[in-house]
C-alpha positions as CSV (number, residue, x, y, z in Angstrom):
1,M,95.1,93.1,77.1
2,E,98.8,93.0,78.1
3,I,98.9,96.8,78.3
4,L,95.7,97.0,80.5
5,R,97.4,94.4,83.0
6,E,100.6,96.2,83.2
7,I,98.6,99.6,83.9
8,L,96.5,97.8,86.5
9,V,99.7,96.2,88.2
10,A,101.4,99.8,88.2
11,L,98.2,101.1,90.0
12,H,98.0,98.4,92.3
13,L,101.6,99.0,93.1
14,I,101.1,102.8,93.6
15,G,98.2,102.0,96.1
16,M,100.5,99.9,98.2
17,A,103.3,102.8,98.0
18,I,100.4,105.3,99.2
19,I,99.7,103.0,102.2
20,V,103.3,102.5,103.2
21,G,104.2,106.1,102.5
22,G,101.3,107.4,104.4
23,Y,102.5,105.4,107.2
24,F,106.0,106.3,107.3
25,A,105.1,110.1,106.9
26,L,103.2,109.8,110.1
27,I,105.4,107.4,112.1
28,R,106.1,109.8,114.9
29,S,102.3,110.0,115.8
30,P,100.7,107.1,113.7
31,K,97.1,107.5,112.7
32,V,95.3,106.5,109.6
33,A,95.6,109.3,107.0
34,P,92.8,109.7,104.3
35,G,95.5,108.8,101.8
36,M,95.9,105.4,103.3
37,L,92.2,104.7,102.7
38,H,92.4,105.7,99.2
39,G,95.6,103.6,98.8
40,A,93.5,100.7,100.2
41,Y,90.5,101.3,97.8
42,L,92.8,101.7,95.0
43,Q,94.6,98.2,95.9
44,L,91.2,96.4,96.3
45,I,89.8,97.6,93.2
46,T,92.9,97.1,91.0
47,G,93.3,93.5,92.5
48,L,89.8,92.6,91.8
49,L,90.3,93.8,88.2
50,L,93.7,91.8,88.0
51,M,92.0,88.8,89.3
52,G,89.2,89.0,86.6
53,L,92.0,89.4,83.9
54,A,93.8,86.3,85.4
55,E,90.6,84.3,85.2
56,M,90.0,85.3,81.5
57,G,93.6,84.4,80.5
58,D,94.8,80.9,79.5
59,D,97.4,80.2,82.3
60,E,96.6,78.5,85.2
61,V,95.5,80.7,88.3
62,N,96.2,79.9,91.9
63,H,92.9,80.6,93.7
64,M,94.4,79.9,97.0
65,K,96.8,82.8,96.7
66,L,94.2,85.2,95.1
67,G,91.8,84.2,98.2
68,I,94.2,85.0,100.8
69,K,95.2,88.3,99.0
70,L,91.7,89.3,98.5
71,L,91.0,88.6,102.3
72,I,94.0,90.6,103.4
73,A,93.0,93.5,101.1
74,I,89.3,93.4,102.5
75,L,90.8,93.6,106.0
76,V,93.1,96.4,105.1
77,T,90.4,98.5,103.7
78,V,88.1,97.8,106.6
79,F,90.9,98.8,109.0
80,A,91.5,102.1,107.2
81,F,87.8,102.9,107.0
82,I,87.4,102.3,110.7
83,G,90.5,104.2,111.5
84,I,89.3,107.3,109.4
85,K,86.0,107.4,111.2
86,K,87.7,107.1,114.7
87,Q,90.2,109.8,113.5
88,K,87.4,112.1,112.4
89,A,85.5,111.5,115.7
90,F,88.6,112.2,117.6
91,A,89.1,115.4,115.7
92,S,85.6,116.6,116.1
93,A,85.8,116.0,120.0
94,P,86.4,118.7,122.5
95,A,90.2,119.3,123.1
96,A,91.7,116.4,125.1
97,G,93.7,118.4,127.5
98,A,90.9,120.5,128.6
99,S,89.7,120.0,132.3
100,P,86.1,119.0,132.4
101,A,83.9,121.6,134.3
102,G,84.1,120.8,138.0
103,G,86.9,118.3,137.4
104,D,90.6,118.4,138.2
105,A,93.3,118.5,135.5
106,D,94.7,115.1,136.8
107,T,91.4,113.2,135.8
108,A,91.3,114.8,132.4
109,V,95.0,114.0,131.4
110,S,94.6,110.3,132.8
111,T,91.4,109.7,130.6
112,A,92.9,111.4,127.5
113,V,93.4,109.3,124.3
114,K,96.4,110.2,122.5
115,N,95.5,108.8,119.2
116,P,92.5,106.3,118.6
117,S,93.6,105.1,115.1
118,A,97.3,104.4,116.0
119,T,96.6,100.5,116.1
120,L,94.6,100.6,113.1
121,A,97.3,102.5,111.4
122,H,99.9,99.6,112.3
123,L,97.3,97.0,111.1
124,V,96.8,98.7,107.8
125,F,100.5,99.1,107.2
126,A,101.2,95.3,108.5
127,G,98.3,94.1,106.1
128,A,99.9,95.8,103.2
129,I,103.1,94.3,103.9
130,I,101.8,90.8,104.3
131,N,99.9,91.1,101.2
132,V,103.4,91.9,99.2
133,L,104.8,89.0,101.0
134,V,102.1,86.7,100.0
135,A,102.4,88.0,96.3
136,V,105.9,87.3,96.2
137,F,106.6,84.2,98.1
138,V,103.3,82.0,97.6
139,H,103.2,80.4,94.2
């Protein structure tokens, strides 16, 4: 059982590293990358499995800490999912710099959105970091 727990902890940390690494890889123009969503899924699933293993063990379990971590992990996953959906919609839209028919270029530039999932990328990254801080400092 201990080997399974160690494997799950390693996968859980890899999921966090995927989120943080994906964020830093795209820090110049932040967006939610597909890898960040996969890392969020990996963290959520392995976290739930680790929580189940902790409940099966003989040690005392801090339910408040696990509840906070679960809530943050769900929020991170939702933010990443919404960010991917926005990014796909943005990528399939017509070119942002193109002038609309009959319109001038100033109107097209002022209404163009640079990157719709930048805020969500920041939220996914911040959530992953907060989850690590809760894991380390809440006993």
